[in-house]
C-alpha positions in Angstrom: -10.1 53.8 69.8 -9.5 53.1 66.2 -10.5 49.3 64.6 -7.6 48.8 61.9 -8.7 46.6 59.1 -5.2 44.9 58.6 -5.0 41.5 58.0 -2.1 38.7 58.3 -1.0 35.9 56.4 -2.6 32.8 57.8 -5.1 30.5 56.7 -9.1 30.9 57.1 -11.4 27.8 56.4 -9.0 27.0 54.0 -8.4 30.3 52.3 -5.6 32.5 52.6 -6.5 35.1 55.4 -4.5 37.7 53.3 -7.2 37.7 50.9 -10.2 37.6 53.8 -12.8 40.1 54.2 -13.4 41.3 57.5 -16.9 41.5 59.0 -18.3 45.4 60.3 -19.7 44.0 63.3 -20.2 40.4 65.3 -23.2 39.1 64.6 -26.7 40.7 65.6 -25.2 43.4 66.5 -26.9 47.4 65.8 -24.8 49.5 63.5 -25.2 53.4 64.0 -24.5 56.4 63.1 -23.8 59.7 64.9 -21.7 63.3 65.1 -18.9 64.0 67.0 -18.6 67.4 68.6 -16.1 68.5 65.4 -19.2 67.2 63.2 -17.2 64.0 61.7 -19.8 61.5 61.2 -18.5 58.2 63.1 -19.9 54.5 62.7 -20.0 52.3 65.8 -21.5 48.9 66.6 -23.1 48.0 69.2 -24.8 44.8 71.2 -28.7 44.5 70.5 -29.3 45.5 74.0 -27.2 48.9 74.6 -29.1 52.3 75.4 -28.0 54.1 72.3 -29.6 57.5 74.3 -25.9 57.7 75.2 -25.3 59.1 71.9 -26.8 62.9 71.7 -25.7 63.3 67.9 -27.5 60.1 67.0 -27.8 60.8 63.6 -28.8 56.9 61.8 -29.4 53.3 63.3 -28.6 51.4 60.2 -30.2 48.1 61.7 -29.4 44.8 63.3 -26.5 43.1 61.1 -26.0 39.3 61.0 -23.0 37.6 59.4 -23.0 36.3 55.9 -22.6 32.7 55.6 -19.5 31.7 53.3 -15.8 31.0 53.5 -12.8 33.4 53.8 -14.8 36.0 56.1 -13.0 37.1 59.2 -15.3 37.1 62.3 -15.7 40.5 64.7 -15.4 39.5 67.9 -16.2 41.4 71.5 -14.6 40.8 74.7 -15.1 44.4 75.9 -18.7 44.8 76.9 -21.8 46.1 74.8 -20.2 48.2 72.5 -17.4 48.2 70.0 -14.6 50.5 69.3 -15.8 52.9 66.4 -15.4 52.4 63.1 -14.0 56.2 62.5 -12.1 55.2 59.4 -15.2 54.1 57.6 -17.1 56.6 56.4 -18.2 55.3 52.6 -21.4 53.2 52.9 -23.3 51.5 50.4 -26.4 49.2 50.7 -26.8 46.8 47.9 -29.5 44.3 47.3 -28.3 41.2 47.2 -31.0 40.0 44.1 -28.8 43.3 42.0 -25.2 41.7 42.8 -25.8 39.0 39.7 -23.3 37.3 38.0 -19.8 40.1 39.0 -17.4 39.4 42.0 -17.9 42.5 44.0 -14.7 44.3 44.1 -14.4 46.0 47.4 -11.9 49.5 48.2 -8.7 49.0 49.8 -9.6 48.5 53.6 -13.5 47.8 53.7 -16.0 45.6 55.6 -18.9 44.1 55.1 -22.4 43.0 56.8 -26.2 41.5 55.9 -29.5 43.3 56.7 -32.3 42.4 55.2 -31.2 40.6 52.2 -29.0 43.6 51.8 -25.3 43.5 51.4 -23.8 46.4 53.7 -20.4 47.7 52.7 -18.1 50.0 54.9 -15.0 51.4 53.1 -12.3 52.9 55.1 -9.6 54.9 54.8 -6.9 53.9 52.9 -4.1 51.9 53.6 -0.7 50.9 52.7 0.6 47.6 52.0 -3.2 46.6 52.2 -4.3 44.7 49.2 -7.8 45.3 47.7 -10.3 42.8 48.3 -13.0 40.7 46.6 -16.1 38.8 47.6 -18.0 36.3 45.2 -21.3 35.0 45.4 -23.0 31.9 45.3 -26.4 30.4 45.5 -27.3 27.6 47.9 -29.7 24.9 46.4 -31.4 24.9 50.2 -32.0 26.8 52.6 -29.5 28.4 55.7 -29.7 25.5 58.0 -30.4 22.9 55.5 -28.4 20.2 53.6 -28.8 17.8 51.0 -29.2 14.2 51.4 -29.1 12.0 48.8 -30.8 9.2 49.4 -33.9 11.0 49.5 -33.5 13.6 47.0 -34.1 16.4 49.2 -32.9 19.1 52.1 -33.4 18.4 56.1 -32.2 20.6 58.7 -28.5 20.5 59.5 -25.9 23.0 59.3 -24.0 22.8 56.2 -19.7 22.2 56.6 -18.6 25.3 54.2 -15.0 23.7 54.7 -16.3 20.9 52.3 -16.5 23.8 49.5 -12.7 24.6 49.8 -11.8 21.8 47.2 -13.6 24.1 44.5 -13.4 27.5 45.9 -10.2 29.6 46.8 -11.4 32.9 47.4 -13.6 34.6 49.4 -17.1 33.9 49.3 -20.8 34.6 50.3 -23.3 31.7 50.3 -27.1 32.9 49.8 -30.0 30.5 49.9 -31.5 31.1 46.3 -32.8 28.2 44.3 -33.5 28.5 40.7 -36.9 29.1 40.0 -37.0 28.1 35.9 -39.8 29.6 33.2 -42.2 27.1 31.6 -39.3 27.4 28.5 -36.5 26.2 30.4 -35.5 22.8 31.8 -34.1 22.5 35.2 -30.6 20.7 34.6 -29.3 18.5 37.5 -25.5 17.6 37.7 -23.6 15.4 40.0 -20.5 16.5 40.1 -17.3 15.5 41.8 -14.3 18.4 43.3 -12.1 16.5 40.4 -14.4 18.0 37.6 -15.5 21.3 38.6 -13.7 24.3 40.2 -15.0 28.0 40.7 -13.4 31.0 39.4 -14.5 34.8 38.1 -18.1 34.0 40.2 -18.4 30.9 37.6 -18.5 27.0 38.2 -16.3 26.0 35.4 -16.0 22.4 34.4 -12.5 21.5 34.6 -12.5 19.5 30.9 -13.7 22.9 29.3 -17.4 21.3 28.6 -19.4 23.8 30.8 -19.2 26.6 32.4 -22.1 28.4 34.7 -22.2 31.9 36.3 -23.3 32.3 39.5 -26.5 33.5 39.3 -27.9 30.5 37.4 -27.2 27.8 39.1 -27.3 26.7 43.0 -25.0 24.1 44.6 -25.2 21.7 47.4 -22.7 19.4 49.0 -24.0 15.7 48.6 -24.2 13.8 52.3 -25.6 10.1 52.4 -28.2 9.9 55.4 -26.1 7.6 57.0 -22.8 10.0 57.4 -24.3 13.5 57.7 -23.2 14.2 60.1 -19.9 12.9 59.9 -16.5 14.8 59.2 -16.1 14.9 55.5 -13.0 16.7 55.5 -10.9 13.4 55.0 -12.7 12.1 52.0 -10.4 12.1 49.2 -13.0 13.6 46.6 -16.3 15.8 47.3 -19.4 15.4 45.5 -22.1 18.6 44.7 -25.3 18.6 43.5 -25.5 21.4 41.2 -28.8 22.9 39.3 -29.4 25.5 37.1 -31.4 27.0 34.3 -31.0 25.6 30.8 -32.8 26.1 27.2 -35.0 22.9 26.7 -32.4 22.2 23.7 -30.1 20.7 26.1 -32.3 17.8 26.2 -31.1 16.7 23.3 -28.0 15.7 25.0 -29.0 14.5 28.7 -32.4 12.7 29.3 -35.1 15.3 30.4 -38.4 14.3 32.8 -41.6 16.0 32.1 -43.6 17.0 35.2 -47.3 17.6 34.7 -47.0 20.7 37.2 -45.4 23.8 37.5 -42.6 23.9 40.4 -43.6 24.1 43.7 -47.2 22.2 43.2 -48.5 19.0 42.6 -51.9 16.7 41.9 -55.2 17.0 43.7 -58.0 15.3 43.5 -61.1 16.6 44.2 -65.0 17.7 42.2 -64.0 14.3 40.4 -61.4 16.0 38.6 -57.5 15.9 39.3 -55.7 19.5 39.0 -52.4 21.2 39.8 -52.3 23.2 43.5 -49.6 24.6 45.4 -47.8 21.3 47.4 -48.0 23.3 50.5 -44.2 23.5 51.1 -41.7 26.1 52.4 -39.1 24.4 50.7 -38.0 26.3 47.2 -36.8 22.5 46.4 -37.8 20.8 43.7 -37.2 16.7 44.5 -38.0 13.6 42.8 -38.4 11.9 46.4 -39.2 8.3 46.1 -39.2 8.3 42.0 -38.5 5.1 41.5 -41.4 3.4 43.7 -43.2 4.0 40.6 -41.5 4.5 37.9 -38.2 2.5 38.1 -36.0 5.4 37.4 -32.7 5.2 37.8 -31.0 8.7 38.1 -28.2 9.7 36.0 -25.4 12.0 37.0 -27.3 14.4 34.6 -30.6 15.0 33.7 -32.9 17.7 33.4 -36.6 18.4 34.7 -39.6 20.3 32.0 -42.6 21.5 32.6 -46.3 21.0 31.7 -48.4 18.9 29.2 -51.3 20.3 28.3 -53.4 17.8 26.6 -55.7 14.8 27.2 -53.5 12.5 29.3 -54.2 8.8 30.8 -53.1 7.8 34.4 -51.0 4.6 34.1 -52.5 2.5 37.8 -49.3 -0.6 38.0 -49.9 -1.1 41.3 -53.8 -1.7 40.3 -53.1 -3.0 36.8 -49.9 -4.6 36.1 -50.1 -4.1 32.3 -49.2 -0.2 33.0 -45.8 -1.5 34.6 -43.5 1.2 33.4 -40.1 2.4 33.2 -38.7 5.7 32.5 -35.3 5.4 30.2 -32.2 7.0 32.5 -30.4 7.5 28.8 -33.2 9.7 27.0 -36.0 10.2 29.6 -38.6 8.4 27.4 -41.7 6.4 29.4 -41.5 2.6 28.2 -44.8 0.2 29.0 -43.2 -3.3 29.7 -46.1 -5.4 28.2 -46.1 -3.7 24.9 -42.8 -2.0 24.8 -44.5 1.2 23.7 -42.3 4.3 23.9 -43.6 7.7 24.8 -40.6 10.7 24.7 -41.2 13.2 27.0 -43.5 15.4 24.8 -46.1 12.6 25.0 -46.2 11.8 29.3 -45.4 13.5 32.5 -45.0 12.3 35.9 -46.4 13.8 39.4 -47.0 13.5 43.0 -50.4 13.3 43.5 -52.6 13.3 46.9 -55.5 11.1 46.8 -57.7 13.6 48.7 -57.4 16.4 50.4 -57.4 14.9 53.8 -54.5 12.3 52.6 -51.4 13.1 54.2 -50.2 10.2 51.8 -48.5 11.0 48.7 -47.5 9.1 45.6 -45.9 9.7 41.8 -48.3 9.3 39.1 -47.3 8.9 35.2 -49.6 10.4 33.1 -49.6 9.4 29.3 -51.5 11.0 26.2 -54.6 9.8 25.3 
């Protein structure tokens, strides 16, 4: 039996099925290759529990494929047992590293299928068919890992399955979501935008502001649909306009246009106290997501829709402790990112102060934010 990858004009997750990209195998199936008695090379899928010894001319077990998460991806189902029909017309095999896919849309040959294996995209190109349109698939990075959603109330990721349908108001072609939040170098700012579906759209593997004010290629940003803590489990398809969190690495000169806050330590680090000193150390979190949980407790900071985070301040610093010394009470200005001392109205720019999470001692589980200014 031969699998044909014909597509019909239906709607799949908000994207026309005529554009849909076919999966090669069902989730968690083995993809392998063998030769027939007439020396033809055949690709086939089988369940992970299958005994492949019945294929005497087995030449390669490629591995267990998983389903990419995305939109406009047509899954394979199998109700006939542990083995799937051979992909006998799919003879051109390509393995692409996810990190090498970059900013381009991947154009597939007429009649192809895809799968994921160990952070690599597997593409099988099959026999040309007339009247089957060429296909393409784009890529976008999630800020939170797969299996997590972004909750705006505490500005962090929490376990939960994303309803990818909420992205169809800005994405209209097949796309794969990878979990790969930007890791900005010391000389760049991590910029956070809060945008709505009416403000942006995704085109040619870039996120484009509809008013033409900004454009970000897919390799330089990550995106998350915004959920409030109280409605994270609700069906959001009926909402008139979905909001999204967009994070991107940009040159620090962006801080001349938007407010930027300076953190004392690098991304993934926090302050710890020991041996009569304070130093930066790994925060021990498995999430590659930098958040400002409860920043407004100490700094009275109202997060604007667009702001940036810069890192590092190598100089002697003085810690502000408003809990014990009321004269240290301060606010971070949401319009320019400067720190203002309430008692004296003295202002420090983001080159003169930094804020950081602090763990009081090695055994403490309590974490709070602290602001430090130049002595």
